[in-house]
C-alpha positions, 0 to 999 in steps of 0.5 A, spaced: 366 685 525 370 692 521 377 693 522 376 698 518 373 702 523 378 704 526 383 707 520 378 711 518 378 714 524 386 715 523 384 718 516 380 722 519 384 725 524 389 725 519 386 729 514 384 735 518 392 736 520 395 735 514 391 740 511 392 744 518 399 745 516 399 746 510 394 751 512 398 753 517 405 752 512 400 758 507 399 763 514 408 764 514 408 756 520 412 752 516 417 750 522 409 747 526 409 740 526 402 735 528 406 733 535 408 741 538 401 742 537 401 738 543 408 740 546 404 747 546 398 746 548 401 743 554 406 748 556 399 752 558 400 759 559 404 760 566 408 754 563 413 747 564 419 745 566 421 739 562 420 734 567 412 737 568 412 737 560 414 730 559 409 727 564 403 731 561 406 728 554 408 721 556 415 722 554 421 721 558 425 728 559 431 727 555 424 727 548 422 733 552 427 736 552 430 735 546 422 738 543 422 743 548 429 745 544 427 745 536 421 750 538 425 754 542 430 754 536 423 756 531 422 760 536 416 757 538 418 757 546 423 761 551 426 758 557 425 763 563 428 762 570 422 760 575 422 766 579 419 762 585 426 758 584 431 760 580 434 753 580 428 751 574 428 753 567 420 755 565 419 753 559 413 759 555 409 759 548 412 766 546 408 769 542 410 766 535 407 760 538 400 763 541 400 765 533 400 758 532 396 756 535 390 761 535 391 760 526 390 753 529 383 754 532 381 759 526 383 752 521 380 747 525 373 751 526 373 753 518 374 745 517 368 743 522 363 749 518 366 745 512 365 738 515 357 741 517 355 744 508 358 736 506 355 732 512 348 736 514 350 739 520 345 734 523 349 728 521 355 733 525 352 734 531 350 727 531 356 723 529 360 728 535 355 727 541 355 719 538 363 719 539 362 724 547 358 717 548 365 711 545 371 716 550 373 719 555 370 725 558 377 729 558 378 730 550 385 734 553 389 729 553 396 730 550 399 725 551 400 722 545 407 723 543 408 718 548 401 713 547 406 713 539 412 711 541 
């Protein structure tokens, strides 16, 4: 058994994410960090509370709150009163946050095209198909921040 396989998967992920964030920085998002993408996606278009965000990410309410505070300071999220319950605060993604997510998607699509050019479209499609067979169906599992702790 080779221990290289999980390391290569991690290295491929790390390479793609590092390239993505270098390009995001050039496009006006120098403060974005890899975890921020997970958090912005976990917040979603309807917004969420810090408690719900912590559950989704697999971290404590306090850790989620600190992350929300950091993202709020750099303009990626805002807190608003929940219209259904004025005691609750809802965290929402700002236009700047959505801009970062849209740009990230564009960068990831370019990376995918580059991988297809390098490996060949058929080989990349086969790799993706094989990975779908070997991994859970839900690709939007966002608890990576908590899992890494």
